[in-house]
C-alpha positions as CSV (number, residue, x, y, z in Angstrom):
1,M,-21.2,-4.3,-4.1
2,K,-18.2,-4.2,-6.5
3,K,-15.7,-7.0,-5.9
4,A,-11.9,-6.5,-5.6
5,R,-8.9,-8.8,-5.9
6,L,-6.0,-8.1,-3.5
7,T,-2.5,-9.6,-3.7
8,F,-0.3,-9.2,-0.7
9,L,3.1,-8.1,-2.1
10,G,4.6,-7.8,1.3
11,T,3.4,-8.5,4.8
12,G,6.4,-7.6,7.0
13,T,7.2,-4.8,9.3
14,S,9.7,-2.0,8.5
15,Q,12.7,-4.3,8.8
16,G,11.1,-7.3,7.0
17,V,11.4,-10.9,8.0
18,P,14.0,-12.3,8.3
19,M,15.6,-9.3,9.9
20,I,19.3,-8.6,9.1
21,G,21.6,-10.2,11.7
22,C,18.8,-12.0,13.6
23,G,19.0,-15.8,14.3
24,C,15.7,-16.2,16.0
25,E,13.4,-19.1,15.2
26,V,11.1,-17.0,13.0
27,C,14.0,-15.5,11.0
28,R,15.5,-19.0,10.5
29,S,12.1,-20.5,9.5
30,R,12.1,-22.4,6.2
31,D,8.3,-21.9,5.8
32,P,8.0,-19.5,2.8
33,R,5.0,-17.9,4.6
34,D,7.5,-16.6,7.2
35,K,9.6,-14.7,4.5
36,R,8.1,-11.2,4.6
37,L,8.9,-8.3,2.4
38,R,7.9,-4.8,3.5
39,A,4.1,-4.2,3.6
40,S,2.4,-3.4,0.2
41,A,-0.6,-4.7,-1.7
42,L,-1.8,-4.8,-5.3
43,I,-5.5,-4.2,-5.9
44,E,-7.4,-5.1,-9.1
45,Y,-10.7,-3.2,-8.8
46,D,-13.2,-2.0,-11.3
47,G,-10.9,-2.6,-14.3
48,L,-7.9,-0.8,-12.6
49,K,-4.6,-2.0,-11.2
50,I,-3.8,0.0,-8.0
51,L,-0.7,-0.3,-5.8
52,I,-0.9,0.5,-2.1
53,D,2.6,1.8,-1.0
54,A,5.9,1.4,-2.8
55,G,8.5,0.4,-0.1
56,P,12.1,-0.6,-0.5
57,D,11.1,-4.0,-1.9
58,F,8.9,-2.5,-4.7
59,R,11.2,-3.6,-7.5
60,Q,11.4,-7.2,-6.2
61,Q,7.6,-7.3,-5.7
62,M,6.8,-6.1,-9.2
63,L,9.2,-8.6,-10.8
64,R,7.9,-11.5,-8.6
65,E,4.3,-10.9,-9.5
66,G,5.0,-10.0,-13.1
67,V,3.4,-6.6,-12.9
68,S,3.8,-4.6,-16.1
69,H,1.2,-1.9,-15.6
70,L,-0.2,0.3,-12.8
71,D,-3.0,2.7,-13.1
72,A,-2.3,4.4,-9.7
73,I,-0.3,4.3,-6.5
74,L,-2.0,5.1,-3.2
75,L,0.3,6.0,-0.3
76,T,-0.7,5.4,3.3
77,H,1.9,7.7,4.8
78,N,5.4,9.0,4.3
79,H,7.6,6.5,6.2
80,K,10.4,5.0,4.2
81,D,9.2,1.4,4.4
82,H,6.2,2.6,2.4
83,T,7.8,5.1,0.0
84,G,11.4,3.9,-0.4
85,G,10.9,2.3,-3.8
86,L,9.3,5.2,-5.6
87,D,12.4,5.9,-7.7
88,D,11.9,2.5,-9.4
89,I,8.6,3.8,-10.8
90,R,10.9,5.1,-13.6
91,A,10.5,1.6,-15.2
92,F,6.8,2.2,-15.7
93,N,7.5,5.7,-17.0
94,Y,9.8,4.3,-19.6
95,I,7.6,1.4,-20.7
96,E,4.3,3.3,-20.7
97,K,5.7,6.7,-21.8
98,R,3.7,8.5,-19.2
99,A,3.9,9.8,-15.6
100,S,2.7,7.6,-12.8
101,E,-0.4,8.8,-10.8
102,I,0.3,9.1,-7.1
103,Y,-2.5,9.8,-4.6
104,C,-1.5,10.9,-1.1
105,E,-2.0,13.5,1.6
106,K,-0.4,16.9,1.4
107,Y,2.2,16.2,4.2
108,V,3.2,13.1,2.3
109,E,3.8,15.1,-0.9
110,D,5.8,17.6,1.2
111,S,8.0,14.7,2.4
112,L,8.5,13.3,-1.1
113,R,9.6,16.8,-2.3
114,L,12.4,16.6,0.3
115,E,13.4,13.0,-0.1
116,Y,13.0,12.9,-3.9
117,S,13.8,16.6,-4.7
118,Y,15.2,15.5,-8.1
119,A,11.8,14.3,-9.2
120,F,10.3,17.7,-8.5
121,A,13.2,19.8,-9.8
122,E,12.4,22.6,-12.3
123,K,15.3,21.3,-14.4
124,K,15.2,17.5,-14.1
125,Y,18.1,15.1,-14.5
126,P,17.3,12.9,-17.5
127,G,15.6,9.7,-16.4
128,A,14.3,11.1,-13.1
129,P,10.9,9.6,-12.1
130,E,7.8,11.2,-13.5
131,W,4.9,11.6,-11.2
132,H,1.5,13.3,-11.2
133,V,0.6,13.8,-7.5
134,H,-3.0,14.1,-6.5
135,I,-3.8,15.4,-3.0
136,I,-6.4,13.5,-1.0
137,D,-7.6,13.2,2.6
138,E,-10.0,10.9,4.4
139,K,-13.0,11.9,2.2
140,P,-14.0,9.5,-0.6
141,F,-12.5,10.5,-4.0
142,V,-12.8,9.4,-7.6
143,L,-9.7,7.9,-9.0
144,K,-9.5,8.7,-12.7
145,C,-7.3,7.0,-15.2
146,G,-7.1,7.7,-18.9
147,G,-5.6,5.7,-21.7
148,P,-1.9,6.0,-22.4
149,Y,-0.8,9.6,-22.5
150,E,0.4,10.8,-25.9
151,V,4.1,12.0,-25.5
152,L,4.3,15.3,-27.3
153,S,8.0,15.8,-26.7
154,W,10.9,15.3,-24.4
155,E,12.7,18.3,-23.1
156,P,16.2,18.2,-21.6
157,G,16.0,19.1,-17.9
158,K,12.2,18.7,-17.8
159,G,11.5,15.2,-19.1
160,Y,8.5,14.0,-21.0
161,V,5.8,16.5,-22.0
162,Y,2.4,14.8,-22.2
163,S,-0.9,15.6,-23.8
164,M,-3.7,15.9,-21.2
165,E,-5.8,13.5,-23.1
166,G,-7.5,11.1,-20.7
167,Q,-7.4,13.5,-17.8
168,D,-10.8,15.2,-18.4
169,D,-12.4,12.3,-20.1
170,P,-11.0,9.2,-18.3
171,V,-11.3,5.7,-19.7
172,H,-11.8,4.5,-16.2
173,S,-13.0,6.1,-13.0
174,T,-14.0,4.6,-9.7
175,E,-14.6,5.7,-6.1
176,I,-12.1,4.9,-3.4
177,I,-13.0,5.3,0.3
178,P,-10.0,6.3,2.5
179,I,-10.0,5.2,6.1
180,R,-8.4,7.6,8.6
181,G,-6.2,6.1,11.2
182,M,-3.4,7.3,13.6
183,H,0.1,6.0,13.6
184,Y,1.0,7.3,17.1
185,K,0.6,11.1,16.3
186,L,1.0,10.7,12.5
187,P,-2.3,10.7,10.5
188,V,-2.3,7.8,8.0
189,L,-4.8,6.4,5.4
190,G,-6.2,3.0,4.8
191,Y,-8.4,2.3,1.8
192,R,-11.6,0.5,1.0
193,F,-12.2,-1.0,-2.4
194,G,-15.7,-2.4,-2.6
195,N,-15.7,-5.6,-0.4
196,I,-12.0,-5.3,0.8
197,A,-10.5,-2.7,3.2
198,Y,-6.7,-2.4,3.8
199,C,-5.4,-0.7,6.9
200,T,-1.8,-0.7,8.0
201,D,0.5,1.3,10.3
202,M,-2.3,2.2,12.7
203,N,-2.8,2.0,16.5
204,H,-6.1,4.0,16.5
205,I,-9.1,4.3,14.2
206,P,-11.4,7.1,15.1
207,E,-15.0,6.1,16.0
208,E,-16.6,7.8,13.0
209,E,-14.4,5.8,10.6
210,F,-15.9,2.4,11.6
211,E,-19.0,3.2,9.5
212,K,-16.8,2.9,6.4
213,L,-15.8,-0.6,7.4
214,K,-19.3,-2.2,7.5
215,G,-20.2,-5.1,5.3
216,L,-16.7,-6.3,4.2
217,D,-15.8,-9.6,2.9
218,H,-12.1,-9.0,3.8
219,F,-10.5,-6.7,6.4
220,I,-6.8,-6.3,6.6
221,I,-5.3,-4.8,9.7
222,N,-1.7,-4.3,10.9
223,C,-0.2,-6.1,13.9
224,V,3.4,-5.9,14.9
225,K,3.8,-7.9,18.1
226,Y,2.3,-9.1,21.4
227,G,1.7,-6.3,23.9
228,R,1.3,-2.6,23.5
229,H,3.3,-0.8,20.8
230,I,3.6,3.0,20.5
231,S,2.4,3.2,16.9
232,H,1.0,-0.1,15.8
233,Y,-1.8,-2.4,16.9
234,S,-0.6,-5.2,19.1
235,L,-1.9,-8.7,18.3
236,E,-4.6,-8.4,21.0
237,E,-5.7,-5.0,19.8
238,A,-5.8,-6.0,16.2
239,V,-8.0,-9.0,17.0
240,E,-10.3,-6.7,19.0
241,V,-10.6,-4.3,16.0
242,A,-11.1,-7.1,13.5
243,Q,-13.9,-8.6,15.6
244,R,-15.6,-5.2,15.9
245,V,-15.4,-4.6,12.2
246,G,-17.0,-8.1,11.7
247,A,-15.8,-8.9,8.2
248,K,-16.3,-12.4,6.9
249,H,-12.5,-12.8,6.9
250,S,-9.8,-10.7,8.6
251,W,-6.1,-10.8,7.9
252,L,-3.1,-9.6,9.9
253,T,-0.3,-7.8,8.0
254,H,2.9,-5.8,8.9
255,L,4.0,-8.7,11.0
256,S,7.4,-8.7,12.8
257,H,9.7,-11.6,13.9
258,Q,8.5,-10.9,17.5
259,L,5.3,-12.9,16.6
260,P,5.6,-16.7,16.2
261,C,6.0,-18.7,13.0
262,Y,3.0,-18.8,10.7
263,N,1.5,-22.1,11.8
264,E,1.8,-21.3,15.5
265,L,0.3,-17.8,15.1
266,A,-2.6,-19.1,12.9
267,A,-3.4,-21.8,15.5
268,E,-3.9,-19.2,18.3
269,L,-6.1,-16.8,16.4
270,P,-9.9,-16.8,16.7
271,E,-12.0,-18.2,13.9
272,G,-12.2,-15.9,10.9
273,I,-8.8,-14.2,11.5
274,L,-5.5,-15.4,10.0
275,P,-2.1,-14.0,9.3
276,A,-1.5,-12.9,5.8
277,Y,1.6,-13.9,3.9
278,D,3.4,-12.7,0.8
279,G,1.7,-13.8,-2.4
280,L,-1.6,-14.5,-0.8
281,I,-4.6,-13.5,-3.0
282,L,-8.0,-12.5,-1.7
283,E,-11.1,-12.3,-3.9
């Protein structure tokens, strides 16, 4: 089985931790593991650098980790805490002189076309982000990444015009396995990369999807608070799912300030399950 390397860029819920205006013990904690940006992860897999979600903290996360190149961006769903930083992809467009490859479901692209209409305009404003959007669903797909695109020209109102070199004859290609989940009534995707699977913003995984989660070294699952939540797994539910998956190690992400500080939360979890924190690296 191919091995992946995952860096947690953010492990917080939609409002992050600390939350604006809150003076609770968790938000006042001085433990750096309790400082949580919005949920996102960087995957290094089969020679590729892949980002999962680009939320409002995308710029800060890229600078903190010194990321200067991305081969692809995989979106889990269309909520702002997972897509709100996509405008800042412009920096990679400028440096690498190519569009960024985005993989998402059709309804997510439809949402992006509304929220980032200027990125899809027929006559683009100079400097608008440049994206190649690939439509996926829960079926495994091959992520293809070529070498740097050759810039043929730049057209006012349209942006860069690229050669298609690298599209049909990619330098790298690898299979990604999406994991279908439900975020209340919204379909979302998690992703498996060899020995690691990352699932966030779910409160239900269909029975047939558990087959995709067998034999993992690391399983990441979202958990927002104690007790039932309308669209996220509770702590109790996340532990139950993690134990069913049976990975060697399981990690909780998308954590809110309604859960205790890191040390207290870690102490109450079963063996083999721990809270993730920003900057944690799994291999």
